Structure formats: C-alpha cells, structure tokens
C-alpha positions as CSV (number, residue, x, y, z in Angstrom):
1,X,-5.6,5.9,-25.1
2,X,-5.1,9.6,-25.6
3,X,-8.5,10.5,-26.8
4,X,-9.7,8.9,-23.7
5,X,-7.1,10.9,-21.6
6,X,-8.6,14.3,-23.1
7,X,-12.1,12.6,-22.5
8,X,-11.8,11.9,-18.7
9,X,-13.2,14.5,-16.0
10,X,-10.3,15.2,-13.7
11,X,-9.8,17.3,-10.8
12,X,-9.6,21.1,-11.9
13,X,-6.1,21.7,-10.9
14,X,-5.0,19.0,-13.2
15,X,-3.5,21.1,-16.1
16,X,-5.5,19.1,-19.4
17,X,-1.7,20.6,-21.3
18,X,0.7,19.4,-18.9
19,X,1.2,15.5,-19.8
20,X,3.6,15.3,-16.2
21,X,0.4,16.8,-14.3
22,X,-1.9,14.2,-15.5
23,X,0.5,11.8,-15.2
24,X,0.8,12.6,-11.9
25,X,-3.0,13.2,-11.1
26,X,-3.6,10.1,-12.4
27,X,-1.1,7.6,-10.8
28,X,0.0,9.1,-7.8
29,X,-2.0,11.8,-6.2
30,X,-3.8,10.2,-3.4
31,X,-2.3,6.7,-3.3
32,X,-1.4,5.6,-0.8
33,X,2.6,5.9,0.0
34,X,4.2,3.8,3.0
35,X,8.4,3.5,1.7
36,X,10.5,5.6,3.6
37,X,12.8,6.8,0.8
38,X,9.4,8.4,-1.1
39,X,7.9,10.3,1.8
40,X,10.9,11.7,2.4
41,X,11.5,12.9,-1.4
42,X,7.8,14.0,-1.3
43,X,8.6,16.0,1.7
44,X,10.9,17.7,0.7
45,X,9.4,18.7,-2.6
46,X,6.3,19.9,-0.5
47,X,8.5,22.0,1.0
48,X,9.8,23.4,-1.5
49,X,6.1,24.1,-3.0
50,X,5.6,26.5,-0.1
51,X,4.2,29.9,-1.4
52,X,4.4,27.9,-5.2
53,X,2.0,26.0,-7.3
54,X,3.1,22.1,-7.0
55,X,2.7,22.0,-10.6
56,X,6.2,24.6,-10.9
57,X,7.7,21.8,-8.4
58,X,6.2,19.0,-10.7
59,X,8.0,20.1,-13.4
60,X,11.3,20.2,-11.7
61,X,10.8,17.0,-10.5
62,X,13.7,15.3,-12.0
63,X,15.9,17.9,-11.8
64,X,15.6,18.0,-8.3
65,X,16.1,14.3,-8.1
66,X,19.3,14.5,-9.6
67,X,20.3,17.7,-8.0
68,X,19.4,15.7,-4.7
69,X,21.0,12.9,-5.2
70,X,17.9,10.6,-5.3
71,X,16.8,12.1,-2.2
72,X,19.3,9.8,-0.5
73,X,18.5,10.4,2.9
74,X,22.5,9.7,4.2
75,X,23.9,11.8,0.9
76,X,21.3,14.5,2.1
77,X,22.9,14.6,5.2
78,X,25.8,14.8,4.6
79,X,25.5,18.1,2.5
80,X,27.8,21.2,3.4
81,X,28.3,24.4,2.1
82,X,29.9,24.1,-1.1
83,X,27.1,21.7,-2.1
84,X,24.3,24.1,-0.8
85,X,26.5,26.6,-3.3
86,X,26.1,24.2,-6.0
87,X,22.9,23.5,-5.8
88,X,22.1,27.6,-5.3
89,X,23.1,27.8,-9.0
90,X,21.6,24.5,-10.4
91,X,19.2,25.5,-13.3
92,X,16.0,23.5,-13.2
93,X,15.1,23.1,-9.3
94,X,13.7,26.5,-7.2
95,X,17.2,27.8,-5.7
96,X,16.2,29.0,-2.5
97,X,18.4,28.7,0.0
98,X,15.9,28.6,3.1
99,X,14.4,26.0,1.3
100,X,17.6,23.9,0.7
101,X,18.9,24.3,4.2
102,X,15.7,23.5,5.3
103,X,15.9,20.5,3.3
104,X,19.1,19.3,5.0
105,X,18.1,19.9,8.5
106,X,14.3,18.2,7.6
107,X,16.3,15.3,6.5
108,X,18.1,14.9,9.7
109,X,14.9,15.6,11.4
110,X,13.2,12.8,9.4
111,X,16.2,10.4,10.5
112,X,15.3,11.7,13.8
113,X,11.8,10.2,13.7
114,X,13.0,7.3,11.4
115,X,15.1,6.1,14.5
116,X,12.9,6.7,16.8
117,X,9.5,5.3,15.6
118,X,10.8,2.8,13.5
119,X,10.4,4.0,10.4
120,X,8.6,7.5,9.3
121,X,5.8,5.5,7.7
122,X,5.0,4.1,11.5
123,X,5.2,7.4,12.6
124,X,2.7,8.5,10.3
125,X,0.7,5.8,10.7
126,X,0.5,6.7,15.1
127,X,-1.0,10.2,14.1
128,X,-3.2,9.7,10.9
129,X,-6.1,7.3,10.5
130,X,-5.5,3.8,8.5
131,X,-8.6,4.7,6.1
132,X,-8.2,7.6,4.1
133,X,-10.2,10.7,4.7
134,X,-12.5,11.7,1.5
135,X,-12.2,15.5,1.9
136,X,-12.4,17.5,-1.5
137,X,-12.4,20.6,-0.1
138,X,-9.9,21.1,2.9
139,X,-7.1,22.5,2.8
140,X,-5.7,22.3,6.5
141,X,-7.4,19.8,9.2
142,X,-7.0,18.6,12.6
143,X,-4.5,16.3,11.4
144,X,-2.5,18.4,9.7
145,X,-2.5,21.0,12.4
146,X,-1.0,18.6,14.9
147,X,1.4,16.6,12.8
148,X,3.0,20.2,11.3
149,X,3.3,21.6,15.1
150,X,4.7,18.4,16.1
151,X,7.4,18.6,13.0
152,X,8.1,22.3,13.6
153,X,8.7,21.1,17.5
154,X,11.3,18.7,16.7
155,X,13.2,21.4,14.5
156,X,11.7,20.8,10.7
157,X,10.9,24.2,8.5
158,X,8.7,24.8,5.7
159,X,6.1,22.3,7.5
160,X,3.2,24.6,8.1
161,X,-0.3,22.9,8.0
162,X,-1.1,23.8,4.4
163,X,1.7,22.1,3.5
164,X,1.5,19.2,5.5
165,X,-2.5,18.9,4.5
166,X,-1.2,18.9,0.6
167,X,1.5,16.2,1.6
168,X,-0.9,14.1,3.1
169,X,-3.3,14.5,0.2
170,X,-0.3,13.1,-1.8
171,X,0.1,10.3,-0.1
172,X,-3.2,9.1,0.5
173,X,-4.2,10.1,3.7
174,X,-6.6,12.4,2.5
175,X,-8.4,11.4,-0.7
176,X,-9.1,14.9,-2.0
177,X,-10.2,13.7,-5.6
178,X,-13.3,16.4,-6.7
179,X,-16.9,15.1,-7.0
180,X,-16.4,15.3,-10.7
181,X,-13.3,13.7,-11.3
182,X,-13.5,9.9,-12.5
183,X,-11.1,9.3,-9.2
184,X,-13.4,10.4,-6.5
185,X,-14.2,7.8,-4.2
186,X,-15.9,10.3,-1.4
187,X,-19.4,9.3,-0.3
C-alpha cells in the first residue's frame, strides 16, 4: 500500500512527505460534506487558514479539535474572554486573537443560518449547484463571491471569496483535482 501511495499521481500541492496531507487529499478533499458539525469545523479551519497554507492548518487540526472542544457549536458560543485568553496560550493552534474571536462570532452567524434555513447544509444547497463543478484552476468563482458577500453581510469575518472557494473545494462543491491526479474527474 505504501509503495502504491508513492507511485500514485496526486495534485501538485499534496506534499508527499506529509502523511496527514496525503490522507486528507486522498480521503477528504473534494468529497461531499452535508453534516453541519463537519461543515462548521471546516469553515472555522478555513478562516484560520486565511493568509497561511492549508498544510499548516491541517497539521494543527487535532490540536484545534481539542482546543475548540471538538468544534461543538454550542460550546463555542459560550466562549468568553477567559476562554479566548486560554486559546491564545494554547500551543499547537494558530494563536491569532482576531481569528479566534471570528471563530466565535462566525459560529453565532452559523447558528442563525441554521435556524433560518433548517441547516447550514440547506443554506449552502440553496446557493450551490447539486452536482460538483469540475474546475482545477480557479481560486474564486461567482459562487464563492456571492456566498462570501452574503456571509460578510451577516457578520462573518475572514470569509473572503478565496477562503470561501477553498471551503467549497474542501466540501465537494468544486472538484478541483488536477488533470494528472488519480482523483481527477473533469471532462
């Protein structure tokens, strides 16, 4: 199996020396996600990724899960200044106060969207096509532009079009595997 992993062609960004990244590329990235808890986790992590590499965030994902109480929505909503200070001193995560505060306020907006739409997934399905879009070159799109604008209007932070496009790639709205990747399905 390990020998096969070395021989398989993957997207250029999937660092072959990082087993976490290979596993993420092979098993998660671009796979449809409809579970609101997983959508919240990925959205929070993408916001932390803004200005950094996804590999950096992925390497810290387990520490984030622990620090952010498994990304439990209601627990995050109860975070106060004491918890923010605790997170700022937690090694293993990205300790950026603005991003930590955004994670909390974005979770509040996420909950409002769930209440309004029935689920965050239902909200996304109202803005995104049902079938994946095959595009391996774009870093933004009309869909990410519109979703980013709506989320910002609702009060979310660190949700620019590039961040939202990356989020949509991660949850399978866009299938962005490169043509020479073994997971490529484009036309």
